[in-house]
N, C-alpha and C positions, 0 to 999 in steps of 0.2 A: 525412615526412608523417604526423605523430602524430595529428592530428585525423581524417584519413581512416581511419587504422588503428583508431581508436576508434569508427568508425561515425558520426562527427559531420560528415557530408558538407556540410551547409549551413553549419556554422561554418567549415569548411575553405574552402569557396567564398567566403564573406564575407570571410575574412581575405585570401585571394589577391586578391580584387577591391579591397579597401581598400588593399592594397599596390601597386595600379596594374597588375596583371597580367591585365587583361581578355582580352587576346589569348591568353594561355595557357589560360584557361577556355574560350574559343571553340575553340581547337585540340583540346582533349581532349573536347569535346562537352558540357561542363557548361552552357554557354550556347549555344543554337542559333544557327547562322550567320545565320538570317533575322531574328533579334531585333535591333532598332535599339539603338544605344548609349543613347539617351534612355530606352527601355523598360527596359533593364538597370539604368540608374542609378535609375529609379523603383522597380524591384523591390528593389534593395539598400537604398535609402532607407527603403522601407516595412518591410523586415526589421529595420533598425537602430532604427526608431522604436517597435518593440514594447515594451510595458511589462514584459515578463517579467524582464529583467535587473534592474529596479528594484523589482519586486514579488514577491519570493521568498515561497513559502508558509511556510517555516520555516527554522530555522538549519541549517547544515551539520552533519552528525553524524559525528564522528571516532572514536567508541567509545573515547575516552581516559578518560572519567570512570568513577567506580565504578558509576554507574547512569545510566539515561536513560529517556526517555519517547517512545513512538511514539503519534501522535494521528491519528485519522481521523474524518470525519463521515459518518454513515449515517442517512438519513431525518431529518436535523436533530439527531441525537444525537451529542454529542462522546464518542467512545470513546478512552480513554487507556490505554495498556499501559505500566506502569512495570516495568523489569527491570534486573538487573545486566548489566554489559557483557562477559560471556564470549562466546566465539564461538557456543557452543551456544544461549545464551539470547537473543542478538541474532536468530539465525535462528528460534528458537521464538516470539519476540515478533512477528516479521514473519509467521509462519505463523498466529498467533492473530488478528492484526488483519486479515490477508488473508481468513481464513475468515469472520470477522464481516462484512466488506465483501461477500463473495460471497453469503453467506446472505441478507443484507438486500437485495442487488440482485435476487435471485430472488423476494423477497417483495413487491416493489413492486406487482404486479398484484393482490395479496390484499386491497387496501384498508386495509392496516394504518395506524394513526395512532399516532405516538409520543406518549407522555405524560410523558416525562422529557427533560431536556436533557443529562445527563451519565451516563456509565457508566465506572467505573474498574476496571481489571484489574491485579492485582499478580502478576507472574510470579516465582516463587521457585525457587531451586536447592535440590534436596532429595536427600539420600542415603538417605532413608527410604522412597521410592517406587520401584517397579520400572517403572511405566508412568506417563505424564502423567495427572494427574487434577485436578479443580477442585471448588471449593465456591462457591456464589453466595449473597449476602446481598441479597435483594430489597428489604428495608427501606432499606438504605444505597446500593443500586444499585452494588454492588461484587462482584468475584469474585477469588478467589485461585486461581492455577494453580500446582500443584506439578510441577516438571519434574525428572526424574532427572538427577543430576549428570553432566555430560559427554555427555549423550544428544543426538545431532543429529537434527533433524526429518527429514532425508533418509535415515535408516537404513531401507533397503528392507525388511528382515525384520520391522520393527516398524510398518509403515504402517497396519495394521489398528488397532492401539492408538492411534496418533496421530490418524488420521482420525476414529475413534469419539469421542475426546475433543474434537477441534476442532469437529465437527458438533454434538455435544451441547452444548458451551459456547455456540456461536453460536445454537442453537435456544433455549436457556434465557435468553440475553440478549434475544433477540427477544420471548419470552414475558413477560419481566420489564419490558420497556420500551415495548411496543406494545399497542394495543388492536385486536382484530378481533372480529367477531360470534361466531365459533366458533373458538377458539384450537386445540382438538384437531384439528378438520377442516382448518384452515389448515396446521398443522404436518405432518399426514399428507400433505397435498397437496404441500407443499414437499419432503418426503422422497421422494415418488414421482416428482417431476419430474426 
C-alpha cells in the first residue's frame, strides 16, 4: 500500500476503485455504505476528469543538472531563483523563494502595486562568507545571494543570521518592485505584524 503510506489517500482510493475493488473501499470505510454505486461512479469520474494531470505548473525537478531555477509569482511579479544543485543550495533557494512569498503575502493589505514584471535572484556558493548575505541591483531588478559553502538553512544555531538575511532580502525586493504611498511606514508595519 505504497500510495497510502505516502499520504496519497485519494490516489490510492482512485486506483483501488479503477481496479474494480469498490467493495473493499466500502468495507474499510473509504466509501460510506449509504453512498449509491451511481454516486460513487460520479465522484470518481469527476476526480478523473480534473485537468491537473494534463496541466502541470512546471517540469519535474530531479536536481541532476549543474544548476536549476525555482520560480514563483507574487503580486504579478515573476521571481526566479537560479542556483547550483547542491543539497545546501537547493534548500537555501527554497528558503529564499518561500520568504519572498511569505513577505509579499503579508503585504497584500498594504495597497502595494507592483511596477515590474520580473525579479531575478542568483544564489551563489561562497567560501568567502561566514553568514548568508546579499546585494540588490534595483536598476536591473536582480539580487545576488552569497551562501556559505555547505551551510544548511536548517542549522538551528544560525537561525538568527538566516532569518535576518531572508527577511531583509524579501523587504528590499518588495521596496524595489512595488509602490506604496509611504514605503518606510509600510515596511515598519509589516515587520511589526
